[in-house]
N, C-alpha and C positions, 0 to 999 in steps of 0.2 A: 380318786382326783390328787393329780401330785398340785407339792408346792406351788403356790402362786410365785411368779415374778416378782423381782425387784422394783420396777417400774408399774407395775398394776398395785403393789401393795404402798405404793410413793402417793399415789394417785388417789389408792381406796383411803388412802390416812388422812391427808387432806380434803375426801371429802365426809369423811364423819368426824372429824377436827377433833378425831383421839385413834391412841394404838389399840385397836382390836386384839381378843384372843383369837387363833385360829386352830382349826379341827379339819382337818383330812380324813378324805373316806376312808384312810387305810389307818388313821387312828381309833377311828369309830370301832372299823373290825376286831380291833386287838384288845375292846373291851369286854369282857364277858358281860352278857344282859344287864343281869341286876347294877353292874358298875356305870354302866352305861347309861339304863334309869336312872342311877341316882347321879350323877352327874348333869346329867338335862334337867332332873326336878333341879338340882343346884342352882341352874340359873333361870330356875323359873322366872315372870315377866323382864328378862332382857329384850335387848335387838339382836335379829339375828340376819345376817342377812347369806346370801347362796351365792358364791360370786363364781361365773361363768367364762374363763378367760380364752374360751375356742367351743366354739360352732357343737361339736361331739358332746361336749359333757352336758348340752342339755337331757341327755337321757339319762342323767343322775340328779335329777330335778324331784322327778316324783317321790322318788326313795326320801331323798333329805329332807323334801315337805315336810312328808310324814313325821318321821326321824325328828325333825328339830317341833313339832308341835305339842311334844311330850314336855318338851320346859316353858309349854304356854307363854309364848313371846309375846312382847306389848305390840312390838314392830318385825313383820318377817317379810323380806324381799327377798329377789335374783338381781344381782347385779348383771349385767351385761357386760363382753370387752371392751366396751364404751361406757357402762360404768351408768348406762342408762338405768334406772332403780323399776322394778316389776313388781307391785308388791301382791302376795299372796295371802289367801284368807285360812281359817281355822278350819270354818266352811267347806272350802277348797281342798284339804285335804282329803276329802270322802272322795270327791274323783281321783286325786294320785293314787290313793289305795286300790280304786277300782281300777287303775291303769298298774297300779303293778301286781294285780291279781291276773289279770289278763297277759302279761307277759311273764307270768309262772306260769300259767297254765301252758303259753306257746312255748316258754323253753322247755316244760319237759317233753311235752311231744316232740322238738328239735333233739330233744337226749335220746328217748328213745327210738326218731328214725335213725340219730346218726349211729346208734348200738348196731343197727341191723345193718345199713352203710359198711360201717367197718368191719362188720363180721363176717358180710361177702367181701370186702375187697381186699382183706387179709390170705385168702386165697388166691384170689384171681389175677393173672397174669399182666405184667405191665404193659401198654400197651405198643406195638409198634409204632413208627414212628418213621418218617421220611424225610431229607433234609429240605427248606424250605427256602425260597430265594425273598424273603419277606424282609422288610426292614424295620418291621417294627417290633416292639415288643410292652406284654402284658404283664405289667411288675401291679402283686396282689400283695399291698401293707395290711394282714387281717390281725392287726392287733387295737385292742380296746385297750387304747392309751387316752385314756379324758385326762384335761389338760396337759399333759407333758408337752414341751417346747423345749427345753433345752437335754445334753446329755449325748452319748456316744450312739446309742440304737437312730436319733434323730439325724448325729451326723454322718449313720452308716446309712442311712437311706438316702440321703440327699446324696452322697458320695458314689455309693453303686449307681441312681437314677442317672445324676451328672455326667459319673463316669461312660455309660451308652448311651447319650446322648454327641459327649464328644469324640465317640469310636462311630459316630454317622448313621444311630439307628434315631428310627422316633421310639418315644416313650407314653406310653397311654398309662397315669399313674393310678393308683384305685387304693383309697385311704380314707379312713374318719378321722385322722390325722391333720391339723395344717401341716400344711405342705410348706415347711421351716425350710430356706435355701434351697429351695427346687428353682430349677432353671426357670425363664419363660416360655423357650420351647417347648417345654414337658406337657401333657394334657393331664390334667387333674381331673379326673372323677372323684368327687364325694361321695363315702358313703358315708348316710344316717341310720347310727344304729337305733332300735326302737328302744322304750323304754325299759328300765333292767327290771328284772322277774327275779325271784326269789327261790332256790336259793343262786347266790351271784352266779357259780359256775354254768348254770346252765345258760347263758346269755353267749356263752364261748360257743357255741354250737348251734345257736341259733344264729349268733352271727355269723358264722361260718358257712351255713346255707345261703344266706342273703349274701354273703361273697363271693360264692361259688354260680349262684344265677346271673348276677352282675357280671361276673369275669364272661359267661357263658353266653348271654346278651350280646357285648362288645366283640369279641375276639370274634378273628375274620384270617381264615387259613391262608388268603391272599396278600395279607397285609404282615399278619404278625409270625415272626419266626421260632417264636416261644415265649412261653408262662413263666416269670419268675416271681416267683412268690416265700418271702421271711416268711419260716416258718413260726407260729403263736400257738396259744394255753386250745387245745381240741379244738385248732380246723384243719382240717382237709381239704379246703377250698381248691388249691391248686391241681390235687388229686382231679377231683371231680368237674374241673375246668378243662386240663388236659384229654379225660377220657370224653370231655363233652363236644370237643373243637379238634381231637386230635394233633393238637400242639404236643411239642416239647415240655415237657416238664422241668425247669432248673429250681433246687428247690434250695436256700439257704439257709442254712443248719449253724447257729451261734452257743449249741450248747443245749441239754432239755432241761424244757421248760416242767417237767414233771421231776426233776431233781431240783431246781433252784427253788420251785416252791416249798419242799420238803426242808432244805437247807436255809436258805435265805429268805423263806418267807413263811407261810402257813401250809401245813401238808394240806391235797388238795381233797374234798371230801370224793370227789370222781375220779379220782388216782389210777383208775383202772383202765377207763373211758379216756382220758387223755394220752396214755400211755398206746393204747391203742389208737390213736387218734395220731401220734408220731412216729408208729411202725408201719402204720400203711402210708405215708408221706414218707418215709424211705424207703421203702419198697419198689413203691410208684413212680420215685424220680428218675428221671432220666439221666439226670447228672443233681448230686450234692455238692453245694460251695460250702466249706468252712475255714477256721481261719486261723488253726493251731493244730500243730504233729499232735497234741493229744488228743483234740477231737477229731483227726482223722484217724488214730488208732483204735477211739471209740464206738466212730462207723463201720470199722471193720469187724470189729467184735458183733456188731449187732447186725451184720448179713451184706454190707451195701460191698459190691465187689471193690474194689480199689480204682477199676477203670472211669468207673462213675463216681468215680472222687475229685474233686480239686481243690488244693489245701493252699490256697494264699494269703497273709496278714491282713487285718485292717488298711488302711490307705489316708491320705489326708491329701487337701486340696493345698500344693506348695504354694500357690500364687496369693488364694486368702490369708494365708499364717506368714507368709512374709513382713518379718516384722519393720524391715526398707521402707512398706506403704504407709506408718504413720510417722507424721511428725515428730519432731521436739514435742512444739508446743500440746499437742495432742496425747502426748504420754505426759507429758508435765501436768495437764488438767486434772487425766485422768489419776494420777496419782494426790495430788491435793483435794477431790473428790474425798479421798481415805485418810488425808492428813498426813501423806508419806510427800518426804523429801526431794529432791534429785538425786542427793549425796547416800540415801538413804539403799541398804540393799535387801531387798525386796527379795522373800524367797514366798510362792506361791502352790498352793493347792486350787488344782480345777477339779470340780466332780459332781455327781447326783449322792452322795456321801451313802453309796450301796456297802452293805457290809464285807464286800470282799476289798473297798478304797485302803482301808487303815488307815483313816480318818482319825480315828481315838489313837491309831501309834502315835502318828505325828502330832494328836495334841498332849500325848506326854511328853514327847522329847522336847515340845517347847514348854512344856512344865518343867521339866529336867534340866534343859537351858537356864531358864529364868534363877531356878535354885540355888543351880552349882556353876553356872557361867555368868551373872548376872552383868559382871564387870564388865563382859569381853564382848557380849551382845551391845551392851549401850555401847563400849567406843566403836566397835565396828558399825553401830547404824542400825542391826539387823531388826528388819520388822516380816510383817508376817501376813501374807492376804490366802484366806479364804475364798473362792470365786465356787459359788451351789449352794444349794442346798438340799436336805434328805434326813433319810431315816435316823444318819448316825451323827446329824449337824448337831444338834440338842450335848449329847453327852461329850462331844469333841470343845462347845464350850463351855461345858460345865469342869474337865480339864486344865484348860487352860485359867477359868474364874479361882479356881480352887490353888492354883499357883499363884496368883497374884497378879499374871502374865496378862493382865488385859493390853496396857499398853504399849505393846509393844505384838497385838495381834488383833486384823482387820478381819470381819464377816462381810462379804460384799452382798449375801445371797443369792440369788437365781439374777440371772443377766440376759441378754438377750444369747441368742446361740450365735450370732454373726458379730457380737461384741467381743467373742471370747478371744478372739486373736489381737486386741488390740489390751486387753488385761494381759495375756502372755508377753506381747512384745514390752508390759512397763513395767514385768517383772524382769531378775537378774539370775534368781535359781530358781528351776520347777521339780516340783515335788510328786513322788507316783509311789507312796507306801505301800502299793499292795500285799493282801496279808493269804497266805492258804487258806484251801480248802475246809471245811470247818471237820468234814468227813474222813480227811487224811490222803485222799486222792488229788492227784497232779492237778495245778491248777491249770486251768484253760484254755482261759480269756485272751483275747489281743485286744487289749484295751483303746479305740482311737485315741482317748486325750494322748495317750504314747506318742503316739505319729505327728500330732498338735505339736508337743513338747519340741519332740525332734525337728519341724519344718520353722518354729518360732526362732532358732537360733540363738536357745539361753544354756545353761549347765544344767545335766538330769539331776539330779540325785534319784536312784531307782533303787526298789524290791529287785532281786538276783530270782526270779521267778519265773523258773520253766521259759515258759516264751518269750517274755519281759528281756531276758536274760540275753537273751540269742539275737533278739534284734538287735541288743546297747552293746554286742559283742563287734571288735573289742572296748572293753569296759577298765578304770581303775576302779581299783578297793578305797578302804581308807587310809592309808596309809605304805608307803613303802615300793611305790608303783610310778614316781615321776615321772619316769622316764619316757612313757610310751608316748607318744605325739598322735597318733592313728585315734586314741580311745575316744570312743561318742559320748559316756558319762559313768558317773562313781556309781558302783552298786554295793547295797547293802545286804547283810542278810532277813529276807524278809520277818516282822515281828519284833526284829531286836531292836529297841531303844537305845542302847549305846550304841551300836553301829551306827543309826538314825544319825544321830546327836552328831557323829564322829565325819560322818559324809556329809554333811550340812555345814560344820564348820570349816572341812577343805574346800566345798566350795568358795564359803564365804571370805576366805581368809586369802584366797588369789582370783584374781582379778586376769590375769593372764591363763588362767587354764579353765575360767568362767568360759574367755573367750574363743580356747581350743574348744573346749568341747563342745560350745557352740556352733563352731565352723561344722567342726567333720560331722556331726549328730544333723544340720540341714544337708550337708550336700547326700549325707546318706540317703535322707527321704526322697528326694528328687533324682536318685539313681534306681531307688529299688520302690519306693511305698506310695507312692502315686494314688490315686484311683484310677488312672487310665492304667496302671500295673494292673491291678486288683481286675477289672473286666474286660482284660484281652484276656489271663490266664481262664475268665469265666470262657470266652468264645471261643479261645484254643480249645479246652477240653470238651465244650459241647458239642464241634464239628468232629472233633476225635470221634467222638460218642457214636455219633451219628454213622459216622464214617464208616466206623467198624463193626456198626450193628450191637453197638451195647447198651442201644435203646429201645432192645427188643425186651 
């Protein structure tokens, strides 16, 4: 489960009358079993609450119920999205354990079935499809995202779905996640994950089969033009749905989930099965949509024909991120909430604190500014605002605290996805300190926040890292190129703390430069990187593939 939103935490703190200690499902999974038991025993007799900020997280409750009883809490309860309290008993843990056992058996069965399916599909030809006159799209979001309410993936799903509706299509969205920022004209059909079994990976295959069944039941050749799936771990639901209905499959590929687990998380226990699901999905997709040249090259290496690939960077809703929609009073009120004055120069970072986001590099840069340029920072009234939470947030806070720089840093925590634009509008400088991949491979990302930064009309200081550098070209460096009036951003060497400090200083010192960079970036976002641009590329690519027979 992902970190709770700031608003939910505030209400929870008020309900409990104290600041609770938080443990996420990811925190628990990272601990060896013996350490987990010791930590739970150390909290023996405490009050344990299992917050459920979205309905899909109910699938995790039986497992958390069993785990939490190891501490013999004096109080154990589920907290609903409305903060209603549902008490759980230690005796009820036996029922929860039976649910886990049943789900585990079903998960193992699903994994066995998936292996048979994937073995057959690995050699089967892609089905032939014909052009359709339907005006509907069946969008499958088969991710098990428990509690995820913010971040680039959330914005991307909403952007693509809403982009299709803007292009005149009726969208049926199948998703287990809360439909955040999804337009009112989208037909949202909730997927309800079963209680989780163990090992956790088997749940991906069970959920994939469930998703495929739901898709086949809803798909209508007379109404739907194609199936669109966002690729997720262990899921080949789009392939199954396409073959069952005869509809073309458009597969969204944002990078290998197997690679991400190996390098950014924990290696998958059933890695070969997840790899097979990816390979089969790529083999049978009639069109594969990706967001960077690096990923396009990877797809070609994996055997996807160039005629089946569409590459277009991620996008942005330029109207939503228009800073002009917010009044001066709104922005002043937001700044005051964090103790920021109107004349402060606010440099902000927005993100989910993933390993690739470089938040720790920014934390070290802030520490260096405070140790080496404190007088300058105070004179410029420089303040930093971190918006979001996640894996590297604690380490970033520690870097700031160790330098004694807390007085120039604010951590806002998770804010609602629809509030992000206001936070960016209240800032003066926006920082994107992304770092290279840990294995030395090219950075394949197309961060949605980069386009949100651009649309916000603020000066950007970013890492010159593969597509980030291309999107923000032409750009400025840390000095010596002030005559460039068409620049979009200040770019620095990825991971270079000294250059990041200099880049921030350049933006902070020159108000006119900030204005110019922000105006240029916003204009470029509107010209090239709206979600309508993105979905038009998809629709054009699919029409080309169907008309030229590349969907065979």
